[in-house]
Gaussian input, Z-matrix of N, CA and C with variables (Angstrom, degrees):
# hf/3-21g

backbone

0 1
 N
 C     1     B1
 C     2     B2     1     A1
 N     3     B3     2     A2     1     D1
 C     4     B4     3     A3     2     D2
 C     5     B5     4     A4     3     D3
 N     6     B6     5     A5     4     D4
 C     7     B7     6     A6     5     D5
 C     8     B8     7     A7     6     D6
 N     9     B9     8     A8     7     D7
 C    10    B10     9     A9     8     D8
 C    11    B11    10    A10     9     D9
 N    12    B12    11    A11    10    D10
 C    13    B13    12    A12    11    D11
 C    14    B14    13    A13    12    D12
 N    15    B15    14    A14    13    D13
 C    16    B16    15    A15    14    D14
 C    17    B17    16    A16    15    D15
 N    18    B18    17    A17    16    D16
 C    19    B19    18    A18    17    D17
 C    20    B20    19    A19    18    D18
 N    21    B21    20    A20    19    D19
 C    22    B22    21    A21    20    D20
 C    23    B23    22    A22    21    D21
 N    24    B24    23    A23    22    D22
 C    25    B25    24    A24    23    D23
 C    26    B26    25    A25    24    D24
 N    27    B27    26    A26    25    D25
 C    28    B28    27    A27    26    D26
 C    29    B29    28    A28    27    D27
 N    30    B30    29    A29    28    D28
 C    31    B31    30    A30    29    D29
 C    32    B32    31    A31    30    D30
 N    33    B33    32    A32    31    D31
 C    34    B34    33    A33    32    D32
 C    35    B35    34    A34    33    D33
 N    36    B36    35    A35    34    D34
 C    37    B37    36    A36    35    D35
 C    38    B38    37    A37    36    D36
 N    39    B39    38    A38    37    D37
 C    40    B40    39    A39    38    D38
 C    41    B41    40    A40    39    D39
 N    42    B42    41    A41    40    D40
 C    43    B43    42    A42    41    D41
 C    44    B44    43    A43    42    D42
 N    45    B45    44    A44    43    D43
 C    46    B46    45    A45    44    D44
 C    47    B47    46    A46    45    D45
 N    48    B48    47    A47    46    D46
 C    49    B49    48    A48    47    D47
 C    50    B50    49    A49    48    D48
 N    51    B51    50    A50    49    D49
 C    52    B52    51    A51    50    D50
 C    53    B53    52    A52    51    D51
 N    54    B54    53    A53    52    D52
 C    55    B55    54    A54    53    D53
 C    56    B56    55    A55    54    D54
 N    57    B57    56    A56    55    D55
 C    58    B58    57    A57    56    D56
 C    59    B59    58    A58    57    D57
 N    60    B60    59    A59    58    D58
 C    61    B61    60    A60    59    D59
 C    62    B62    61    A61    60    D60
 N    63    B63    62    A62    61    D61
 C    64    B64    63    A63    62    D62
 C    65    B65    64    A64    63    D63
 N    66    B66    65    A65    64    D64
 C    67    B67    66    A66    65    D65
 C    68    B68    67    A67    66    D66
 N    69    B69    68    A68    67    D67
 C    70    B70    69    A69    68    D68
 C    71    B71    70    A70    69    D69
 N    72    B72    71    A71    70    D70
 C    73    B73    72    A72    71    D71
 C    74    B74    73    A73    72    D72
 N    75    B75    74    A74    73    D73
 C    76    B76    75    A75    74    D74
 C    77    B77    76    A76    75    D75
 N    78    B78    77    A77    76    D76
 C    79    B79    78    A78    77    D77
 C    80    B80    79    A79    78    D78
 N    81    B81    80    A80    79    D79
 C    82    B82    81    A81    80    D80
 C    83    B83    82    A82    81    D81
 N    84    B84    83    A83    82    D82
 C    85    B85    84    A84    83    D83
 C    86    B86    85    A85    84    D84
 N    87    B87    86    A86    85    D85
 C    88    B88    87    A87    86    D86
 C    89    B89    88    A88    87    D87
 N    90    B90    89    A89    88    D88
 C    91    B91    90    A90    89    D89
 C    92    B92    91    A91    90    D90
 N    93    B93    92    A92    91    D91
 C    94    B94    93    A93    92    D92
 C    95    B95    94    A94    93    D93
 N    96    B96    95    A95    94    D94
 C    97    B97    96    A96    95    D95
 C    98    B98    97    A97    96    D96
 N    99    B99    98    A98    97    D97
 C   100   B100    99    A99    98    D98
 C   101   B101   100   A100    99    D99
 N   102   B102   101   A101   100   D100
 C   103   B103   102   A102   101   D101
 C   104   B104   103   A103   102   D102
 N   105   B105   104   A104   103   D103
 C   106   B106   105   A105   104   D104
 C   107   B107   106   A106   105   D105
 N   108   B108   107   A107   106   D106
 C   109   B109   108   A108   107   D107
 C   110   B110   109   A109   108   D108
 N   111   B111   110   A110   109   D109
 C   112   B112   111   A111   110   D110
 C   113   B113   112   A112   111   D111
 N   114   B114   113   A113   112   D112
 C   115   B115   114   A114   113   D113
 C   116   B116   115   A115   114   D114
 N   117   B117   116   A116   115   D115
 C   118   B118   117   A117   116   D116
 C   119   B119   118   A118   117   D117
 N   120   B120   119   A119   118   D118
 C   121   B121   120   A120   119   D119
 C   122   B122   121   A121   120   D120
 N   123   B123   122   A122   121   D121
 C   124   B124   123   A123   122   D122
 C   125   B125   124   A124   123   D123
 N   126   B126   125   A125   124   D124
 C   127   B127   126   A126   125   D125
 C   128   B128   127   A127   126   D126
 N   129   B129   128   A128   127   D127
 C   130   B130   129   A129   128   D128
 C   131   B131   130   A130   129   D129
 N   132   B132   131   A131   130   D130
 C   133   B133   132   A132   131   D131
 C   134   B134   133   A133   132   D132
 N   135   B135   134   A134   133   D133
 C   136   B136   135   A135   134   D134
 C   137   B137   136   A136   135   D135
 N   138   B138   137   A137   136   D136
 C   139   B139   138   A138   137   D137
 C   140   B140   139   A139   138   D138
 N   141   B141   140   A140   139   D139
 C   142   B142   141   A141   140   D140
 C   143   B143   142   A142   141   D141
 N   144   B144   143   A143   142   D142
 C   145   B145   144   A144   143   D143
 C   146   B146   145   A145   144   D144
 N   147   B147   146   A146   145   D145
 C   148   B148   147   A147   146   D146
 C   149   B149   148   A148   147   D147
 N   150   B150   149   A149   148   D148
 C   151   B151   150   A150   149   D149
 C   152   B152   151   A151   150   D150
 N   153   B153   152   A152   151   D151
 C   154   B154   153   A153   152   D152
 C   155   B155   154   A154   153   D153
 N   156   B156   155   A155   154   D154
 C   157   B157   156   A156   155   D155
 C   158   B158   157   A157   156   D156
 N   159   B159   158   A158   157   D157
 C   160   B160   159   A159   158   D158
 C   161   B161   160   A160   159   D159
 N   162   B162   161   A161   160   D160
 C   163   B163   162   A162   161   D161
 C   164   B164   163   A163   162   D162
 N   165   B165   164   A164   163   D163
 C   166   B166   165   A165   164   D164
 C   167   B167   166   A166   165   D165
 N   168   B168   167   A167   166   D166
 C   169   B169   168   A168   167   D167
 C   170   B170   169   A169   168   D168
 N   171   B171   170   A170   169   D169
 C   172   B172   171   A171   170   D170
 C   173   B173   172   A172   171   D171
 N   174   B174   173   A173   172   D172
 C   175   B175   174   A174   173   D173
 C   176   B176   175   A175   174   D174
 N   177   B177   176   A176   175   D175
 C   178   B178   177   A177   176   D176
 C   179   B179   178   A178   177   D177
 N   180   B180   179   A179   178   D178
 C   181   B181   180   A180   179   D179
 C   182   B182   181   A181   180   D180
 N   183   B183   182   A182   181   D181
 C   184   B184   183   A183   182   D182
 C   185   B185   184   A184   183   D183
 N   186   B186   185   A185   184   D184
 C   187   B187   186   A186   185   D185
 C   188   B188   187   A187   186   D186
 N   189   B189   188   A188   187   D187
 C   190   B190   189   A189   188   D188
 C   191   B191   190   A190   189   D189
 N   192   B192   191   A191   190   D190
 C   193   B193   192   A192   191   D191
 C   194   B194   193   A193   192   D192
 N   195   B195   194   A194   193   D193
 C   196   B196   195   A195   194   D194
 C   197   B197   196   A196   195   D195
 N   198   B198   197   A197   196   D196
 C   199   B199   198   A198   197   D197
 C   200   B200   199   A199   198   D198
 N   201   B201   200   A200   199   D199
 C   202   B202   201   A201   200   D200
 C   203   B203   202   A202   201   D201
 N   204   B204   203   A203   202   D202
 C   205   B205   204   A204   203   D203
 C   206   B206   205   A205   204   D204
 N   207   B207   206   A206   205   D205
 C   208   B208   207   A207   206   D206
 C   209   B209   208   A208   207   D207
 N   210   B210   209   A209   208   D208
 C   211   B211   210   A210   209   D209
 C   212   B212   211   A211   210   D210
 N   213   B213   212   A212   211   D211
 C   214   B214   213   A213   212   D212
 C   215   B215   214   A214   213   D213
 N   216   B216   215   A215   214   D214
 C   217   B217   216   A216   215   D215
 C   218   B218   217   A217   216   D216
 N   219   B219   218   A218   217   D217
 C   220   B220   219   A219   218   D218
 C   221   B221   220   A220   219   D219
 N   222   B222   221   A221   220   D220
 C   223   B223   222   A222   221   D221
 C   224   B224   223   A223   222   D222
 N   225   B225   224   A224   223   D223
 C   226   B226   225   A225   224   D224
 C   227   B227   226   A226   225   D225
 N   228   B228   227   A227   226   D226
 C   229   B229   228   A228   227   D227
 C   230   B230   229   A229   228   D228
 N   231   B231   230   A230   229   D229
 C   232   B232   231   A231   230   D230
 C   233   B233   232   A232   231   D231
 N   234   B234   233   A233   232   D232
 C   235   B235   234   A234   233   D233
 C   236   B236   235   A235   234   D234
 N   237   B237   236   A236   235   D235
 C   238   B238   237   A237   236   D236
 C   239   B239   238   A238   237   D237
 N   240   B240   239   A239   238   D238
 C   241   B241   240   A240   239   D239
 C   242   B242   241   A241   240   D240
 N   243   B243   242   A242   241   D241
 C   244   B244   243   A243   242   D242
 C   245   B245   244   A244   243   D243
 N   246   B246   245   A245   244   D244
 C   247   B247   246   A246   245   D245
 C   248   B248   247   A247   246   D246
 N   249   B249   248   A248   247   D247
 C   250   B250   249   A249   248   D248
 C   251   B251   250   A250   249   D249
 N   252   B252   251   A251   250   D250
 C   253   B253   252   A252   251   D251
 C   254   B254   253   A253   252   D252
 N   255   B255   254   A254   253   D253
 C   256   B256   255   A255   254   D254
 C   257   B257   256   A256   255   D255
 N   258   B258   257   A257   256   D256
 C   259   B259   258   A258   257   D257
 C   260   B260   259   A259   258   D258
 N   261   B261   260   A260   259   D259
 C   262   B262   261   A261   260   D260
 C   263   B263   262   A262   261   D261
 N   264   B264   263   A263   262   D262
 C   265   B265   264   A264   263   D263
 C   266   B266   265   A265   264   D264
 N   267   B267   266   A266   265   D265
 C   268   B268   267   A267   266   D266
 C   269   B269   268   A268   267   D267
 N   270   B270   269   A269   268   D268
 C   271   B271   270   A270   269   D269
 C   272   B272   271   A271   270   D270

   B1=1.4483
   B2=1.5287
   B3=1.3309
   B4=1.4492
   B5=1.5187
   B6=1.3042
   B7=1.4661
   B8=1.5220
   B9=1.3168
   B10=1.4601
   B11=1.5289
   B12=1.3176
   B13=1.4531
   B14=1.5202
   B15=1.3124
   B16=1.4599
   B17=1.5319
   B18=1.3167
   B19=1.4624
   B20=1.5213
   B21=1.3427
   B22=1.4656
   B23=1.5331
   B24=1.3211
   B25=1.4613
   B26=1.5268
   B27=1.3384
   B28=1.4643
   B29=1.5322
   B30=1.3222
   B31=1.4619
   B32=1.5202
   B33=1.3502
   B34=1.4643
   B35=1.5326
   B36=1.3389
   B37=1.4691
   B38=1.5359
   B39=1.3315
   B40=1.4563
   B41=1.5344
   B42=1.3312
   B43=1.4648
   B44=1.5277
   B45=1.3340
   B46=1.4663
   B47=1.5191
   B48=1.3205
   B49=1.4657
   B50=1.5287
   B51=1.3334
   B52=1.4632
   B53=1.5188
   B54=1.3396
   B55=1.4615
   B56=1.5157
   B57=1.3371
   B58=1.4610
   B59=1.5286
   B60=1.3391
   B61=1.4656
   B62=1.5258
   B63=1.3226
   B64=1.4645
   B65=1.5291
   B66=1.3227
   B67=1.4675
   B68=1.5270
   B69=1.3396
   B70=1.4752
   B71=1.5402
   B72=1.3234
   B73=1.4622
   B74=1.5259
   B75=1.3198
   B76=1.4632
   B77=1.5218
   B78=1.3275
   B79=1.4619
   B80=1.5143
   B81=1.3247
   B82=1.4631
   B83=1.5218
   B84=1.3061
   B85=1.4571
   B86=1.5213
   B87=1.3274
   B88=1.4587
   B89=1.5204
   B90=1.3103
   B91=1.4579
   B92=1.5076
   B93=1.3237
   B94=1.4634
   B95=1.5208
   B96=1.3112
   B97=1.4677
   B98=1.5224
   B99=1.3282
   B100=1.4640
   B101=1.5219
   B102=1.3408
   B103=1.4631
   B104=1.5220
   B105=1.3136
   B106=1.4617
   B107=1.5296
   B108=1.3259
   B109=1.4601
   B110=1.5262
   B111=1.3273
   B112=1.4684
   B113=1.5229
   B114=1.3137
   B115=1.4654
   B116=1.5326
   B117=1.3151
   B118=1.4678
   B119=1.5310
   B120=1.3372
   B121=1.4665
   B122=1.5243
   B123=1.3281
   B124=1.4582
   B125=1.5281
   B126=1.3176
   B127=1.4687
   B128=1.5328
   B129=1.3010
   B130=1.4650
   B131=1.5233
   B132=1.3392
   B133=1.4630
   B134=1.5299
   B135=1.3128
   B136=1.4707
   B137=1.5265
   B138=1.3130
   B139=1.4695
   B140=1.5247
   B141=1.3158
   B142=1.4599
   B143=1.5291
   B144=1.3276
   B145=1.4668
   B146=1.5288
   B147=1.3141
   B148=1.4662
   B149=1.5327
   B150=1.3189
   B151=1.4640
   B152=1.5318
   B153=1.3356
   B154=1.4642
   B155=1.5141
   B156=1.3127
   B157=1.4672
   B158=1.5273
   B159=1.3263
   B160=1.4543
   B161=1.5182
   B162=1.3303
   B163=1.4644
   B164=1.5139
   B165=1.3229
   B166=1.4557
   B167=1.5176
   B168=1.3245
   B169=1.4658
   B170=1.5236
   B171=1.3314
   B172=1.4636
   B173=1.5238
   B174=1.3080
   B175=1.4584
   B176=1.5230
   B177=1.3310
   B178=1.4699
   B179=1.5270
   B180=1.3320
   B181=1.4729
   B182=1.5237
   B183=1.3398
   B184=1.4650
   B185=1.5185
   B186=1.3238
   B187=1.4638
   B188=1.5249
   B189=1.3263
   B190=1.4641
   B191=1.5265
   B192=1.3383
   B193=1.4602
   B194=1.5250
   B195=1.3551
   B196=1.4742
   B197=1.5203
   B198=1.3144
   B199=1.4642
   B200=1.5271
   B201=1.3295
   B202=1.4679
   B203=1.5330
   B204=1.3175
   B205=1.4643
   B206=1.5333
   B207=1.3197
   B208=1.4701
   B209=1.5269
   B210=1.3209
   B211=1.4706
   B212=1.5227
   B213=1.3206
   B214=1.4746
   B215=1.5332
   B216=1.3236
   B217=1.4659
   B218=1.5274
   B219=1.3205
   B220=1.4708
   B221=1.5339
   B222=1.3274
   B223=1.4719
   B224=1.5278
   B225=1.3302
   B226=1.4658
   B227=1.5255
   B228=1.3142
   B229=1.4633
   B230=1.5341
   B231=1.3210
   B232=1.4735
   B233=1.5224
   B234=1.3251
   B235=1.4630
   B236=1.5289
   B237=1.3245
   B238=1.4663
   B239=1.5283
   B240=1.3235
   B241=1.4658
   B242=1.5213
   B243=1.3299
   B244=1.4643
   B245=1.5309
   B246=1.3284
   B247=1.4673
   B248=1.5313
   B249=1.3287
   B250=1.4552
   B251=1.5321
   B252=1.3200
   B253=1.4593
   B254=1.5201
   B255=1.3372
   B256=1.4516
   B257=1.5230
   B258=1.3407
   B259=1.4557
   B260=1.5163
   B261=1.3359
   B262=1.4627
   B263=1.5241
   B264=1.3256
   B265=1.4527
   B266=1.5264
   B267=1.3239
   B268=1.4568
   B269=1.5355
   B270=1.3650
   B271=1.4643
   B272=1.5113
   A1=111.20
   A2=115.69
   A3=119.38
   A4=116.10
   A5=117.93
   A6=120.44
   A7=110.35
   A8=115.11
   A9=120.36
   A10=109.02
   A11=115.74
   A12=122.33
   A13=109.21
   A14=115.63
   A15=121.88
   A16=106.75
   A17=116.11
   A18=121.55
   A19=109.23
   A20=116.15
   A21=122.69
   A22=110.60
   A23=115.20
   A24=122.92
   A25=110.86
   A26=116.92
   A27=119.42
   A28=110.69
   A29=115.63
   A30=122.90
   A31=106.14
   A32=114.52
   A33=120.03
   A34=107.25
   A35=116.58
   A36=119.84
   A37=112.83
   A38=116.30
   A39=121.64
   A40=110.34
   A41=114.41
   A42=120.89
   A43=106.50
   A44=115.21
   A45=120.13
   A46=109.21
   A47=115.81
   A48=120.16
   A49=111.83
   A50=116.91
   A51=121.70
   A52=109.09
   A53=116.64
   A54=120.58
   A55=111.13
   A56=115.52
   A57=122.76
   A58=107.19
   A59=116.38
   A60=120.01
   A61=112.02
   A62=117.66
   A63=120.57
   A64=111.19
   A65=116.87
   A66=121.42
   A67=112.95
   A68=116.21
   A69=120.98
   A70=109.03
   A71=114.04
   A72=122.99
   A73=110.06
   A74=115.50
   A75=123.06
   A76=109.42
   A77=115.32
   A78=121.41
   A79=106.72
   A80=115.31
   A81=121.63
   A82=108.72
   A83=116.76
   A84=123.15
   A85=107.66
   A86=115.51
   A87=120.87
   A88=110.95
   A89=115.25
   A90=121.84
   A91=110.24
   A92=116.19
   A93=121.42
   A94=112.63
   A95=117.11
   A96=119.82
   A97=111.64
   A98=117.79
   A99=120.84
   A100=112.19
   A101=117.53
   A102=120.33
   A103=112.10
   A104=116.55
   A105=120.65
   A106=111.79
   A107=117.78
   A108=121.29
   A109=112.69
   A110=117.72
   A111=120.70
   A112=111.54
   A113=117.27
   A114=120.33
   A115=110.82
   A116=116.23
   A117=121.50
   A118=111.09
   A119=116.43
   A120=121.05
   A121=111.24
   A122=116.23
   A123=120.94
   A124=111.23
   A125=116.23
   A126=121.00
   A127=110.05
   A128=116.46
   A129=123.11
   A130=110.37
   A131=116.37
   A132=120.74
   A133=110.60
   A134=117.91
   A135=121.01
   A136=111.35
   A137=116.55
   A138=119.77
   A139=111.34
   A140=116.54
   A141=120.30
   A142=110.51
   A143=117.26
   A144=120.38
   A145=111.71
   A146=117.62
   A147=120.85
   A148=111.21
   A149=116.75
   A150=122.03
   A151=111.85
   A152=116.62
   A153=120.73
   A154=113.53
   A155=116.17
   A156=121.67
   A157=108.93
   A158=115.72
   A159=122.49
   A160=109.94
   A161=116.47
   A162=122.91
   A163=111.99
   A164=114.80
   A165=123.28
   A166=105.82
   A167=116.23
   A168=120.98
   A169=108.99
   A170=114.95
   A171=121.30
   A172=109.79
   A173=115.49
   A174=121.73
   A175=109.76
   A176=116.78
   A177=119.50
   A178=112.87
   A179=118.04
   A180=119.74
   A181=110.91
   A182=116.57
   A183=119.24
   A184=111.23
   A185=116.38
   A186=119.82
   A187=110.07
   A188=115.82
   A189=120.46
   A190=113.09
   A191=117.48
   A192=120.00
   A193=114.88
   A194=116.40
   A195=119.44
   A196=110.71
   A197=116.29
   A198=121.40
   A199=112.34
   A200=118.41
   A201=119.69
   A202=110.55
   A203=116.00
   A204=120.33
   A205=110.16
   A206=116.66
   A207=121.48
   A208=110.70
   A209=117.30
   A210=120.56
   A211=109.52
   A212=116.97
   A213=120.61
   A214=110.98
   A215=117.27
   A216=121.16
   A217=109.93
   A218=116.68
   A219=121.03
   A220=110.08
   A221=117.08
   A222=120.31
   A223=111.08
   A224=116.74
   A225=120.70
   A226=111.07
   A227=115.90
   A228=121.09
   A229=109.94
   A230=116.28
   A231=120.79
   A232=110.51
   A233=117.76
   A234=120.21
   A235=110.87
   A236=116.99
   A237=120.80
   A238=110.55
   A239=117.10
   A240=120.32
   A241=111.10
   A242=116.49
   A243=120.59
   A244=110.73
   A245=116.73
   A246=120.81
   A247=110.45
   A248=116.81
   A249=121.05
   A250=110.76
   A251=116.82
   A252=120.61
   A253=111.24
   A254=117.14
   A255=121.09
   A256=109.93
   A257=116.40
   A258=120.40
   A259=110.53
   A260=117.51
   A261=121.50
   A262=112.13
   A263=118.56
   A264=120.95
   A265=112.62
   A266=118.22
   A267=121.57
   A268=108.52
   A269=117.09
   A270=119.39
   A271=113.23
   D1=1.99
   D2=174.73
   D3=89.73
   D4=7.61
   D5=179.71
   D6=-97.95
   D7=143.78
   D8=178.06
   D9=-99.57
   D10=132.79
   D11=176.59
   D12=-114.79
   D13=134.73
   D14=173.97
   D15=-93.73
   D16=138.25
   D17=178.31
   D18=-96.49
   D19=139.83
   D20=179.34
   D21=54.01
   D22=55.42
   D23=-174.91
   D24=-89.24
   D25=124.32
   D26=174.22
   D27=-71.60
   D28=131.63
   D29=172.68
   D30=-133.98
   D31=117.52
   D32=-173.41
   D33=55.69
   D34=-127.91
   D35=-178.07
   D36=-96.98
   D37=13.69
   D38=-176.84
   D39=-117.80
   D40=166.04
   D41=173.39
   D42=-125.20
   D43=126.74
   D44=178.33
   D45=-102.26
   D46=158.06
   D47=-176.77
   D48=-66.42
   D49=-53.57
   D50=179.90
   D51=-138.74
   D52=140.17
   D53=-178.28
   D54=-140.73
   D55=131.93
   D56=174.07
   D57=-112.13
   D58=110.38
   D59=-175.92
   D60=-69.23
   D61=-33.96
   D62=-178.57
   D63=-62.15
   D64=-37.55
   D65=-179.82
   D66=-97.71
   D67=-7.38
   D68=-172.94
   D69=51.66
   D70=58.82
   D71=-168.38
   D72=-133.43
   D73=126.51
   D74=178.30
   D75=-111.37
   D76=136.96
   D77=168.71
   D78=-113.67
   D79=122.39
   D80=177.54
   D81=-110.46
   D82=133.72
   D83=177.75
   D84=-103.07
   D85=115.81
   D86=-177.07
   D87=-103.19
   D88=123.22
   D89=175.50
   D90=-112.81
   D91=-166.10
   D92=-179.11
   D93=-58.23
   D94=-32.51
   D95=-177.61
   D96=-63.99
   D97=-20.51
   D98=-179.16
   D99=-82.11
   D100=-13.94
   D101=-179.38
   D102=-59.81
   D103=-39.65
   D104=-179.05
   D105=-84.28
   D106=-9.52
   D107=-174.84
   D108=-114.97
   D109=25.44
   D110=-174.83
   D111=-60.54
   D112=-43.21
   D113=-179.10
   D114=-66.52
   D115=-43.82
   D116=177.89
   D117=-62.60
   D118=-43.11
   D119=178.67
   D120=-62.66
   D121=-40.66
   D122=179.93
   D123=-63.52
   D124=-44.45
   D125=178.43
   D126=-61.99
   D127=-47.12
   D128=179.60
   D129=-58.72
   D130=-46.53
   D131=-179.49
   D132=-62.44
   D133=-44.08
   D134=-179.53
   D135=-61.49
   D136=-39.82
   D137=178.54
   D138=-64.20
   D139=-41.46
   D140=179.91
   D141=-70.99
   D142=-37.42
   D143=179.04
   D144=-63.81
   D145=-26.33
   D146=176.47
   D147=-61.49
   D148=-19.72
   D149=178.16
   D150=-86.38
   D151=4.89
   D152=-179.44
   D153=84.82
   D154=17.78
   D155=-177.72
   D156=-97.36
   D157=137.49
   D158=-177.74
   D159=-103.10
   D160=139.37
   D161=-177.39
   D162=-108.17
   D163=145.38
   D164=165.49
   D165=-129.83
   D166=120.15
   D167=178.76
   D168=-101.97
   D169=133.70
   D170=-179.14
   D171=-127.17
   D172=143.51
   D173=178.97
   D174=-82.86
   D175=129.48
   D176=-176.79
   D177=-62.81
   D178=-29.35
   D179=178.30
   D180=-65.81
   D181=-39.78
   D182=177.37
   D183=-66.68
   D184=-37.25
   D185=177.91
   D186=-60.75
   D187=-42.10
   D188=-177.96
   D189=-72.83
   D190=-29.25
   D191=-173.40
   D192=-107.26
   D193=-20.13
   D194=-175.85
   D195=-139.47
   D196=51.63
   D197=-173.30
   D198=-57.92
   D199=-37.03
   D200=-179.76
   D201=-64.76
   D202=-38.14
   D203=176.53
   D204=-64.97
   D205=-43.64
   D206=-179.29
   D207=-62.85
   D208=-41.60
   D209=177.99
   D210=-59.60
   D211=-42.95
   D212=178.93
   D213=-64.48
   D214=-40.36
   D215=177.52
   D216=-59.58
   D217=-45.22
   D218=-179.90
   D219=-65.16
   D220=-43.87
   D221=178.75
   D222=-60.56
   D223=-44.65
   D224=178.68
   D225=-62.15
   D226=-41.86
   D227=179.71
   D228=-62.09
   D229=-44.19
   D230=179.43
   D231=-64.69
   D232=-40.52
   D233=178.16
   D234=-60.04
   D235=-40.09
   D236=177.45
   D237=-66.25
   D238=-41.37
   D239=176.99
   D240=-61.49
   D241=-41.66
   D242=178.76
   D243=-60.28
   D244=-42.21
   D245=178.31
   D246=-62.57
   D247=-44.29
   D248=179.68
   D249=-63.56
   D250=-42.72
   D251=179.72
   D252=-64.62
   D253=-37.87
   D254=178.53
   D255=-65.12
   D256=-42.75
   D257=178.89
   D258=-63.43
   D259=-42.49
   D260=-177.87
   D261=-67.95
   D262=-31.18
   D263=-175.86
   D264=-92.14
   D265=-8.92
   D266=179.07
   D267=-83.91
   D268=129.45
   D269=-179.51
   D270=-68.05

């Protein structure tokens, strides 16, 4: 779709999995290690969202087993972001 994503991008005191600065959009990949860190992840996400950044969380098992579905989910999410950005920038 023409967007560039940075991998392991530092934002404030955190590092996110993937970040698109043009859309202010983070993709986080959650695996088993996140099960014990749900509260910490939630706090971290809320702090980053205060910067106007939008999150999409994806399960690593789905990425490994249904990548075509995941690509479509990301594309749909980006299309919605594009619509929101167009609405926000239109006078």
